C-alpha positions as YAML, in Angstrom:
chain: A
units: angstrom
residues:
- id: 1
  name: MET
  ca: [91.95, 105.00, 120.38]
- id: 2
  name: ILE
  ca: [88.88, 103.17, 119.16]
- id: 3
  name: PRO
  ca: [86.93, 101.59, 122.06]
- id: 4
  name: ILE
  ca: [87.17, 97.97, 120.93]
- id: 5
  name: PRO
  ca: [84.64, 95.59, 122.54]
- id: 6
  name: SER
  ca: [85.86, 92.17, 123.65]
- id: 7
  name: GLY
  ca: [85.74, 89.44, 121.04]
- id: 8
  name: VAL
  ca: [86.37, 91.82, 118.15]
- id: 9
  name: LYS
  ca: [89.01, 90.75, 115.62]
- id: 10
  name: VAL
  ca: [91.26, 93.12, 113.71]
- id: 11
  name: TRP
  ca: [91.83, 92.19, 110.05]
- id: 12
  name: LEU
  ca: [94.70, 93.59, 107.97]
- id: 13
  name: ALA
  ca: [94.48, 93.70, 104.17]
- id: 14
  name: THR
  ca: [98.02, 92.83, 103.06]
- id: 15
  name: GLY
  ca: [99.63, 94.84, 100.31]
- id: 16
  name: HIS
  ca: [98.40, 98.37, 99.66]
- id: 17
  name: THR
  ca: [95.03, 99.94, 98.92]
- id: 18
  name: ASP
  ca: [94.27, 102.92, 96.69]
- id: 19
  name: MET
  ca: [93.54, 105.64, 99.25]
- id: 20
  name: ARG
  ca: [92.93, 108.48, 96.77]
- id: 21
  name: LYS
  ca: [89.21, 107.79, 96.69]
- id: 22
  name: GLY
  ca: [87.00, 108.37, 99.68]
- id: 23
  name: PHE
  ca: [85.17, 105.53, 101.33]
- id: 24
  name: PRO
  ca: [81.46, 106.11, 100.88]
- id: 25
  name: GLY
  ca: [79.29, 103.54, 102.64]
- id: 26
  name: ARG
  ca: [78.84, 101.19, 99.70]
- id: 27
  name: ALA
  ca: [82.54, 101.29, 98.75]
- id: 28
  name: LYS
  ca: [83.54, 100.39, 102.33]
- id: 29
  name: ARG
  ca: [81.33, 97.33, 102.33]
- id: 30
  name: LEU
  ca: [82.56, 96.22, 98.91]
- id: 31
  name: LEU
  ca: [86.20, 96.70, 99.86]
- id: 32
  name: VAL
  ca: [85.86, 94.51, 102.95]
- id: 33
  name: GLN
  ca: [83.83, 91.89, 101.07]
- id: 34
  name: GLU
  ca: [86.09, 91.71, 98.01]
- id: 35
  name: VAL
  ca: [89.56, 92.16, 99.52]
- id: 36
  name: LEU
  ca: [89.19, 90.54, 102.93]
- id: 37
  name: LYS
  ca: [86.30, 88.16, 102.14]
- id: 38
  name: ARG
  ca: [84.59, 89.13, 105.41]
- id: 39
  name: ASP
  ca: [81.23, 90.54, 106.49]
- id: 40
  name: PRO
  ca: [81.67, 94.32, 106.85]
- id: 41
  name: MET
  ca: [78.81, 94.53, 109.36]
- id: 42
  name: SER
  ca: [80.27, 91.90, 111.71]
- id: 43
  name: GLY
  ca: [81.61, 94.45, 114.18]
- id: 44
  name: HIS
  ca: [85.22, 93.54, 113.45]
- id: 45
  name: LEU
  ca: [87.85, 96.13, 112.46]
- id: 46
  name: PHE
  ca: [89.25, 96.12, 108.93]
- id: 47
  name: CYS
  ca: [92.56, 97.89, 108.27]
- id: 48
  name: PHE
  ca: [93.99, 99.10, 104.96]
- id: 49
  name: ARG
  ca: [97.35, 100.75, 104.24]
- id: 50
  name: GLY
  ca: [98.20, 103.15, 101.44]
- id: 51
  name: ARG
  ca: [100.93, 102.64, 98.83]
- id: 52
  name: ARG
  ca: [103.56, 104.79, 100.60]
- id: 53
  name: GLY
  ca: [102.88, 103.06, 103.90]
- id: 54
  name: ASP
  ca: [102.28, 106.23, 105.91]
- id: 55
  name: LEU
  ca: [98.47, 106.20, 105.73]
- id: 56
  name: LEU
  ca: [96.19, 103.74, 107.51]
- id: 57
  name: LYS
  ca: [92.40, 103.51, 107.38]
- id: 58
  name: VAL
  ca: [90.30, 101.38, 109.72]
- id: 59
  name: ILE
  ca: [86.67, 100.55, 108.93]
- id: 60
  name: TRP
  ca: [84.38, 99.46, 111.74]
- id: 61
  name: HIS
  ca: [80.62, 98.95, 111.82]
- id: 62
  name: ASP
  ca: [79.48, 99.70, 115.37]
- id: 63
  name: GLY
  ca: [75.90, 98.48, 114.99]
- id: 64
  name: GLN
  ca: [74.53, 101.90, 114.04]
- id: 65
  name: GLY
  ca: [76.71, 102.69, 111.06]
- id: 66
  name: ALA
  ca: [80.15, 102.45, 109.54]
- id: 67
  name: CYS
  ca: [82.99, 104.36, 111.18]
- id: 68
  name: LEU
  ca: [86.17, 105.35, 109.36]
- id: 69
  name: TYR
  ca: [89.34, 105.98, 111.35]
- id: 70
  name: THR
  ca: [92.32, 107.46, 109.49]
- id: 71
  name: LYS
  ca: [95.89, 107.98, 110.66]
- id: 72
  name: LYS
  ca: [98.73, 109.51, 108.64]
- id: 73
  name: LEU
  ca: [102.25, 109.32, 110.02]
- id: 74
  name: GLU
  ca: [104.40, 112.44, 109.88]
- id: 75
  name: ARG
  ca: [107.52, 110.27, 109.67]
- id: 76
  name: GLY
  ca: [108.07, 106.59, 109.00]
- id: 77
  name: ARG
  ca: [105.74, 103.86, 107.80]
- id: 78
  name: PHE
  ca: [103.30, 101.45, 109.34]
- id: 79
  name: LEU
  ca: [104.81, 97.96, 109.68]
- id: 80
  name: TRP
  ca: [102.72, 95.73, 107.47]
- id: 81
  name: PRO
  ca: [102.66, 92.02, 106.57]
- id: 82
  name: SER
  ca: [103.88, 91.01, 103.12]
- id: 83
  name: ILE
  ca: [101.45, 90.36, 100.29]
- id: 84
  name: ALA
  ca: [102.28, 86.65, 100.46]
- id: 85
  name: ASP
  ca: [100.71, 86.50, 103.93]
- id: 86
  name: GLY
  ca: [97.21, 87.06, 102.52]
- id: 87
  name: VAL
  ca: [94.70, 88.31, 105.06]
- id: 88
  name: VAL
  ca: [96.14, 88.66, 108.56]
- id: 89
  name: THR
  ca: [94.29, 88.95, 111.86]
- id: 90
  name: ILE
  ca: [95.84, 90.66, 114.88]
- id: 91
  name: SER
  ca: [94.70, 91.36, 118.43]
- id: 92
  name: PRO
  ca: [93.37, 94.74, 119.57]
- id: 93
  name: ALA
  ca: [96.59, 95.15, 121.62]
- id: 94
  name: GLN
  ca: [98.67, 94.61, 118.47]
- id: 95
  name: LEU
  ca: [96.54, 97.24, 116.71]
- id: 96
  name: GLY
  ca: [97.49, 99.67, 119.48]
- id: 97
  name: TYR
  ca: [101.18, 98.95, 118.81]
- id: 98
  name: LEU
  ca: [100.65, 99.32, 115.06]
- id: 99
  name: LEU
  ca: [98.99, 102.72, 115.46]
- id: 100
  name: GLU
  ca: [101.87, 103.89, 117.68]
- id: 101
  name: GLY
  ca: [104.51, 102.83, 115.12]
- id: 102
  name: ILE
  ca: [105.78, 99.96, 117.30]
- id: 103
  name: ASP
  ca: [106.63, 96.61, 115.71]
- id: 104
  name: TRP
  ca: [103.40, 94.77, 116.56]
- id: 105
  name: ARG
  ca: [104.87, 91.43, 115.47]
- id: 106
  name: ASN
  ca: [107.49, 91.42, 118.25]
- id: 107
  name: PRO
  ca: [107.02, 94.23, 120.80]
- id: 108
  name: GLN
  ca: [109.87, 94.56, 123.27]
- id: 109
  name: LYS
  ca: [109.37, 95.25, 126.96]
- id: 110
  name: THR
  ca: [111.43, 98.03, 128.45]
- id: 111
  name: TRP
  ca: [113.66, 96.91, 131.30]
- id: 112
  name: ARG
  ca: [112.60, 98.27, 134.66]
- id: 113
  name: PRO
  ca: [114.59, 97.91, 137.88]
- id: 114
  name: SER
  ca: [113.00, 95.68, 140.51]
- id: 115
  name: SER
  ca: [114.03, 97.96, 143.39]
- id: 116
  name: VAL
  ca: [115.19, 101.52, 143.87]
- id: 117
  name: GLY
  ca: [118.66, 102.24, 145.22]
...
């Protein structure tokens, strides 16, 4: 998992992004600026999902340079907000759920017994 400092926001680009091209430094900055209307060097995380929904890329500028995190699911799809939602921000904890394939919008606690026996 990405070590996310406190105060960092996670931005999701709704809809899908063309993932066939790589993300050279300039393209990463332009993608964040044009699609999310945010400063790519702000230290926040910017997430993009591919057309099929099984590929996720996260761009993060850590102060020294841009980092690119990629995850491709073997089965299933990443749960993603609809295009009508525009740009969506989630918490770092919700990002953890998203990366694990858990519904980050409404995670369910597992019941645990209060005592043994």
